[in-house]
N, C-alpha and C positions, 0 to 999 in steps of 0.2 A: 504493500500500500504506500510505502514511502516513495516508490517510483511514480505513482499517480500524483502525489503532492509535488514532486520535483517537476513533473511535466506541467502541472498546473502553474507552478511558480514560473516556469519558462514562458507559459502562455500569457502571463500578466503583461509582459512587454508586447507580445503580439496583439493581444486584445486592447491594451491600453494605448498602443502606438498605431498599429496598422488599421484599426477600425475607425480611426478618426479621419474624416474627409480631408484630402489634401496630403495625407502622409504617404500615399503610394506614389513615389516619384522615382525617376531613374537615377541610378548611381552615377550616371554620366551627365549630371547637370552642370551648371556653370562652376559650381564649387569643386568639380573634379579637375579643373584646369587652373593651375598646374598641380593636380593630384593632392588635394587636401586629405582625402581619406587615406591615401597611401602614406602620407606623412604621419597621420595618426597611428596607423598600423606599425610603422617603423618605431614610433615611441613605445608602443606595447612590447615589441620585440627587444628593444634596448632597455626595457624596464624603467622608463622615465615617464614623467607626467605628460599628458596631452595638453594640459592647460597653456603652457607657453606657446605652443603651436597655434592654438585657437586665438590667443591674444594677438599674436603676430599677424595672423590672417586678417583679423578684424582691423588691425591698424593699417594694413596694406590695402585692403579691398573695401573696407567700410562696414561689412556685415556678412553674416552667414544666415541663410534662411532657416527658420525654425523647423520646417519640414525636412530639410537636409540633415540637421543634427539629430532629429528623431529617427531618421532612417539609419544614421550611423550607430545610434544606440541599439537599434534592433539588430543590425548586422553583427556588432560586437557580441551582443548577448547570445545570438544564435550560435556563435562560435565559442561560447563559454568564456569569452574574454570580458569578464565582469568589471574589472577595475577600470579600464578606459571608458567603458559605458557609464559607470558611476561618475567618473570625473567629468564627463560631458554633461550629465544631468545636473550635477552640482554647479558647474560653471554656468549653465543656463539659469539655475535658480538664483545665482548671485547677480545675474544680468537682467533684473526685472524691467529695466527700461527698454530692453529689446525683445524679451521673450515672455510669453504668457505661461505662468505656472498653473496648470489645471489639476483637478483631482486625479485625473488619469496619469499625468506626468508625475505627480507626487506618489502615486501608487507604484510606479515604475522605480522611482528613487528609493522608496522603502524596501522594495523587493531586492534591489541591487545592494543596498546596505546590508541586508541579511546575508546575501551570498558572499560579500567581501569581508564584513566585520562581525556578523552574528547578531543575536537577538537583543543584546544590550544596546547597541547603537540604533537598532530599529525602534526600541521603546523611547530612547532619547529623542530621536527625530520626530516620532509621532507626537510626543508631548509638547514639542515646540512648534508644531504646525499651526498656521492660522485657522481659525474656526471656519473660514470660508472654504477651506480645502478638505475639511472632514466630511467627505461624502462617501457614497457606497463603494467606489473602487478602492479607496484607501483602507476602509475597514475590512474589505475582503482580502486585500494584500496582507494586512496585519494578522487576520485570522489564519491565513495559510502559513505565515511565519511561525505562529504559535503551534500550529499542527505539526510542522516540520520538526520542531524540538520537543513535541509531545507534552506541551504545557496545556493539559486538558482543561483545567479549571479556567485559565485565562482565555482559552479559545471559546469556551462556553459563554463567558461573560461578553466577549466580542460578538458572538453569534446572537446573543440576546439583544444587543444594540442593533445589529443588522436587521433583525425582524421588524424594527420600527420603520424601516424604509418601505415596507410592504412590497418588496420586489418579488417578482415571480421567477427570478433567475435561479437555476439549479446549482450554480457555481458554489456558493457558500455551503449549501446542503451537502454537496459532494465532498467538499473538504472535510466536513465534520463526519460524514459517513466513513470516509477513508480513515480518519483518526480512530473512530470507534472500532473499525475493523482491525486496525493494527493493534489496538489495545485489547481486542477480543471482548469488547463490551456489547454483548448481544442485545441486552434489554434497551440500552440507549440507542443502538443502531436501528432496531425495529421501531422504536417510538418515533425517531426522527423520520424514518421512511413513511410512517403513517401520517405524520404531520405534513409532509410534502403533499400527500394525496388530499388531506383535509383542506389545505390552503390553496389547492389548485396549482401547485408547482409541478410541472410536467417532468416525468422521468426522461432523461436523455441517455445516450449510449454510456457515458461514464457512470451514471447512476446505476444502470443495470449491471455494468461490469464490476462495480464495487460490491454491490449486493451479491452477485454471483460468487465472487471471490470469498466474501464473508461466509456465505452458506456452505461453500466448498470446504471451509475450515471446520464448521461446527454443526452442520445439519444437512446431510446429503439429500434427505427427502425434500426439504424446503428448496434446496438447490435444483432438484429435478422439477419441482412445480414452477419455479421461476423460469427455468429454461423452456418449459412447455409454453408458458405465457409469452416469453420473448418470441418464440417461433410463431405463435398464433397471432400476436398483436401486430408485429411489424417486422418483416424479414430483414429490413435494413439494419436492425439492431444486431443481427447475427453476423459474425465474421469469424475468421480463424481463431482469434484470441478467445472468443466466447466458448467454443467447444474445447479449446486447449485448457482453459481455466477449469472447466468442469471435469475434464479428463484427469487433470492434476489432483483434483479433489478425490476422485475415485481411486487413483493410484496410491495416494497417501493412506487411504482407508483399506487398501488391500484388494480393491475391486478391479483387478487388472483387465478382465474381459470387457467390462463396461468402459473402462478407460480407453482401451484399444478401439472399441467401436466409435467412441466420440472423437478420438484422434483421427480416425479415417474420415469422419465427417469434416473435421477441421481441414484435413489435407484436400478434400474435394473443393474447398472454398479458396484455396490459394490462388489458382488460376495463373495465367501467364504473367500477371503483374504482382505476384506474391512477394517477390524480392528474395534475395539470398538469406536475409535474417529469418524469414519465415521457415525456409527449408532447414536452416541450422537448428531452429527450435524443434522442428519435427525430428531431426536426427537425435537431439538430446532426449526428447521424450521417449522415442522408440528404444533408445539405449537403456533408459531407466526401466522400461518394461521388458528388457532382455529380448527384444525383437531384432535379432541381428540381420535377418534378411531384409527387413524394412529399412534398417539403417543404411545398408548398402544400396538398396533400391532408390532411396531418396538422394543419396550421395551421387548416384549416377545421373539423377535429374538436374543437379545443380549447374553443370556447364551449359545447359540449355537456357538458363535464366540469367546467369551472371558469370563474369570471369572469376575464376577461383582465386581467392585472396588468402593471405596468411591466416586470417580469422577462420576461414572455412576449414583449413587443415588442422588448426588447434582444436576446433570443435569435433572434427571427425576422429582425430587421434585420441582425444579425451574420452569420447564415446566408446571407441573400441577397447580402451583400457578397462572401462566399466564392464564390458562384455568379456573381458579376459582374452581378447583376441589380439595378442601381441604380435603374432605373425602378420596379421592384417595391418596393425599399426605400423610395423616396419615397412611394409609395402607402400603404405600411404606416404610415409616419410621419404622413401625413394622416389615416389611420384613427385612430391614437392621439390626434391632436390633437382629434378629434371625440368622444373619450370623456370621462368625468368623472374619469379617473385623476389622481392628484396629479402636478403638473408635476415633471419630472426632466430637467435639461439634458443628462444622459448620452444620452438617446434621440435628440434632434435632433443632438447632437454626433456620433453614430455616422454619420449620413447626411452631415453636413457634411464630416466627415473622409474618407468614401468618395469623395465628389465631388471634393474637393480633391486627394486622392491620384491620381485619374484625370486631373486637369487640367481638370475641369469647374467652375471657380470660379463661373461664372455661375449654375449651378443651386444652388450653395451660397449665393450672394448672395440668391436668392429666399427660401430658408429663413431666412436671417439677418434679412431685412427683415420676414418674417412674425413672427418672435420679437420683434423690436424694436417693431413696431406693436402687438403684444399686451402690451407692457410686461414681458416675461419677463426674468429676470435671467440674463445670460450669464456665463461663467467663463473662466479663462485658456485652457482647452483650446479653447473656441470660437474665440477670437482667434488662437490658435496654429495651428489647422487652417486658418483663413482666410489667415493669413500664408503658409503653405505653398502654398495654392492660387494666391495672387497671385504668389509666386515662380516657380512652374511656368508661369504665364501671362505672365511677363516684366514684370509691373506692380510694379516694385520700390518705388516710392513707397508704394503701398498695403501691400506686404509689410513695409516699415519701420514704417508707421503701426500695423499690427495686431500686430506683434511688441512694440512699446512698450505697446499696450493689454493684451497678454497678461501682461507683467510687472506692470503696475499692478493687474490683477485677480487676481494669483496668490495661492495659499495656500502655506504652507511645504512641503507634500508635492509641489507641482507641479515638474516638470522641464522646462525649456525645450528646444526642438528646436535643438540646437547647430549643426546644418548650416544651418538657416534664419537663425539669429542671425549666424553667420559670413558667410553670403552677403550679408546686409543691411549688415554692417560693410564688406565688400569693396566693395559698391556705393557707400556713403557715402565710403569712402576714395578710390575712383576719381574721384568728383565733387569731391573736395577739400573736403567738407562737414565741417569740424572740429567745428562746434557739434552737428551731428546725431550724429556719432560719439561725442562727449563725453556726450551725453544717453543714448545707448543703452548705452555702457560703464558709466555711473553706475547705470543700472537693472540691468544685468547684475551689477554688484558688490553692489548693495544687496539684490537679491532672490534671487541665486543663487550668491554667491561661494563657498559651501561645497560646491557640487555638483561632481561629477566633470567634468573637462574645461573648466570655466569659467575657472579661473585661467589656464590656458594661452592661452585666447582673449584675455583681458584683457592678458596680457603681449605677445601677438603684435601687438595693435592699438594699444598705447600705449607711450610712452617718457617716463620721468620724470613719470608722472601725466598726460601730455598725449597726445591721439590722434595717431597717425602718419597723415599724408596723403601718399600717394604717387601716382605717375602710373600710367597704364594698364599699361605694360609690366612694372612691378614687381609688379603684382598678378595678371597674366594667368595665371601658373602656378597660383596658388591657386584662381582661378575655374575653370580647366580641371579641377581636382580635384573640384569640387562638381557640375559639370554632369552627368557620368555617373551621379551618385547620385540625381538627381531622380526617376528612374523607379522607385526602390525604397524611398525614404525613407518612413517611416510617420507622421511627425509626433508623436513622443514616445509618450505613453500611448495606450491603445487606445479611448478614449472621448472 
């Protein structure tokens, strides 16, 4: 349901900007020469404020049309470049002698403040707004911000105020329905749905989709009744996601046959305009149902609708891993290697990880050699997955070697596999290899000391800054703890 709220948040700019007469203008207006928008984009890329460029442009040309600025805001927001969009709105707000600050524009500014700075700045801005701007769009934007951070009580207070506008818009109701669905507050959700009917607020497609998703979570019979109603009332409300949502509900409840039947209905609605994302969703759903034939069938359909991208291959390989079809995953990897797609280490990492989790480190070594022979750049996850494979294969010297390589290749966001690291330290401790322990502990402290669990490992294996070397009997209990975990450990991140 958070996805709906995010989509709604993005639509605030579209509804608040593009719905206003005169806002639909060409990007190639007079302000495009010499490339005002390009100069603003350059500011974003260089991480500097767009305000000096706007000031300079006005000084040189005399003005920038409000419609042009509003279109710039929309384009930045669509590309998730929220900071320059916010700076443009704020610049317009400070230039009241040239631009009209409307409730719709204030709603856009409020939404962008939330995206850039969070809820505290939103509340501060709202409390400082002129009373003339406190209209329906602003309250709806505020409502969505509270829903995004799950401030239910404050959202309900804003909703109570919105009711005073006597609007028949489903937008605020959908926001609250989505929040109640996320919170699993069925009583409030159903009461609000009844209120919509009593007040003459017509359900739209988002309303039906939210209710369907909610009932898929906690009442399959009610979900079935709602689905029948949607099919009988207006076929336009039914699309791929309708049946996919219902199928997901059955799947979670163990009703795989009903889920499969609905998913085939969903597939029948994809059509030639379904887009690759729809087919990737089908592959993921069929994999969850253990329908390998359907996974391959849909995969074979993809080239007819879109050029295969890296995202396609990530989805297919991940799905084949769920099906435990690693031979198939290896073949898909080879297919990807034969394309002209940009190299992405995540794709071979997926197959390397799958082989290493299963204990087939030899197959992973073949892929690794292929990558190295081709001069491809490996990353920390590549080495971390290989270390896991060597550990499960009992080749501890290689596990230690690749664990060290993982640290040396790591970025700040990488998280080491602490089970593998601890097992390597156990091995070095048993050998009495103080130098090896010292090297690994130094890497652990340098590259990951701030991460959860690492400080405890450093303390357990060192004393007064020096590694503890103990005999086999003293470490046996620790090793016995790790051995049962080998069959289930995942190797950290999922790629």
